[in-house]
C-alpha positions in Angstrom: -54.2 29.4 8.3 -50.6 29.9 7.3 -48.5 26.9 6.1 -45.9 25.5 8.4 -42.4 26.7 7.6 -40.2 24.3 5.7 -37.7 22.4 7.8 -34.0 22.9 6.9 -32.5 19.5 6.1 -29.0 20.6 7.3 -27.9 19.2 10.6 -28.6 21.5 13.5 -27.4 19.4 16.4 -23.9 19.5 17.7 -23.7 15.7 17.5 -24.4 15.7 13.7 -21.8 18.4 13.1 -19.1 16.4 15.1 -20.0 13.2 13.2 -18.8 14.8 9.9 -15.5 16.0 11.4 -14.0 12.5 12.0 -15.0 11.5 8.4 -13.2 14.5 7.0 -10.1 14.1 9.2 -10.0 10.4 8.4 -10.1 11.3 4.7 -7.2 13.7 5.2 -5.2 11.1 7.1 -5.7 8.6 4.3 -4.7 11.2 1.7 -1.6 12.1 3.8 -0.6 8.5 4.2 -1.1 8.0 0.5 1.1 10.9 -0.4 3.9 9.7 2.0 3.7 6.2 0.6 3.8 7.5 -2.9 6.9 9.4 -2.2 8.6 6.4 -0.6 7.4 4.3 -3.6 8.9 6.7 -6.1 12.2 6.6 -4.2 12.0 2.8 -4.2 11.4 2.7 -8.0 14.6 4.9 -8.4 16.8 3.1 -5.9 17.5 -0.6 -6.7 18.0 -1.6 -3.0 14.5 -0.6 -1.9 11.2 -2.0 -3.0 8.9 0.6 -4.6 5.9 -1.3 -5.7 4.7 -2.4 -2.3 4.6 1.2 -1.2 2.7 2.2 -4.3 0.2 -0.6 -3.7 -0.3 0.7 -0.1 -0.6 4.3 -1.4 -3.3 3.3 -3.9 -5.2 1.6 -1.1 -5.0 4.8 1.0 -6.1 6.9 -1.9 -9.0 4.6 -2.5 -10.3 5.4 1.0 -9.4 9.1 1.0 -9.4 10.4 -2.6 -10.6 8.4 -5.6 -9.3 11.1 -7.8 -5.7 10.6 -6.5 -6.1 6.9 -6.7 -7.0 7.2 -10.4 -4.1 9.6 -10.9 -1.7 7.0 -9.5 -3.2 4.1 -11.4 -3.1 6.0 -14.7 0.5 7.0 -14.3 2.5 5.5 -17.1 5.5 4.4 -14.9 3.9 3.9 -11.5 0.4 2.5 -12.3 1.0 -0.7 -14.2 2.6 -2.7 -11.3 -0.2 -1.6 -9.0 -2.8 -2.6 -11.5 -1.1 -6.0 -12.1 -1.1 -6.6 -8.4 -4.8 -5.7 -8.0 -5.8 -7.8 -11.0 -3.7 -10.9 -10.6 -1.6 -10.7 -7.4 1.3 -11.2 -9.7 5.0 -10.4 -8.8 7.3 -10.3 -11.8 10.3 -12.7 -11.7 12.8 -9.8 -11.5 11.0 -8.4 -8.5 10.9 -11.8 -6.9 14.7 -12.2 -7.4 15.3 -8.7 -5.9 13.1 -9.6 -2.9 14.9 -12.9 -2.3 18.2 -11.2 -2.6 17.1 -8.5 -0.1 15.9 -11.2 2.3 19.1 -13.1 2.1 21.1 -9.9 2.7 18.9 -9.1 5.8 19.6 -12.5 7.3 23.3 -12.2 6.6 23.5 -8.7 8.1 21.6 -9.7 11.3 23.7 -12.9 11.6 27.0 -11.0 11.5 25.8 -8.0 13.5 26.3 -9.7 16.9 22.6 -9.7 17.5 21.3 -12.2 20.1 20.5 -15.6 18.7 16.7 -15.0 19.3 16.9 -12.0 17.0 18.7 -14.0 14.3 16.1 -16.8 14.6 13.2 -14.3 14.6 14.6 -12.7 11.5 15.0 -16.0 9.8 11.4 -16.9 10.7 9.9 -13.6 9.4 12.1 -13.7 6.2 11.0 -17.4 5.6 7.3 -16.3 5.9 7.9 -13.4 3.5 9.8 -15.7 1.1 7.0 -18.2 1.2 4.5 -15.5 0.4 6.5 -14.0 -2.4 7.4 -17.4 -3.9 3.8 -18.5 -4.1 2.5 -15.5 -5.9 2.2 -15.9 -9.7 5.0 -14.4 -11.7 3.0 -13.2 -14.7 -0.5 -11.9 -15.2 -3.2 -14.5 -15.8 -4.2 -14.9 -19.5 -7.2 -16.5 -21.1 -5.3 -19.8 -21.6 -4.6 -20.1 -17.8 
């Protein structure tokens, strides 16, 4: 009597093969989104009129789903990583960043108000900016310490 041949554990069905394709394409999409967001975040760090940290936070989230290696690279970067780490750890927004955010929000309302936009657009802008200001204003300004 001959022993039965060993079964190959690799997937042989077409369904199993197509199941892996979406996972790989999803990873690639997460990585691509992370790369784009990192680029926008770097531009935001350089330009004072554009926020950079929010894009870097989103990039790190994308990399966490697509490439832990790229996430670690971003988090360990000496210039880009600390603000993302502080946000993840404490949800903190530094006072300087809050001031810039509030100034940008005020500028947005002013521009929409004088642009000739319909009143509904002005009021919608005010409502969204107020929600954003409330969120930014209620975040801690500094990392938590042992005394807190």
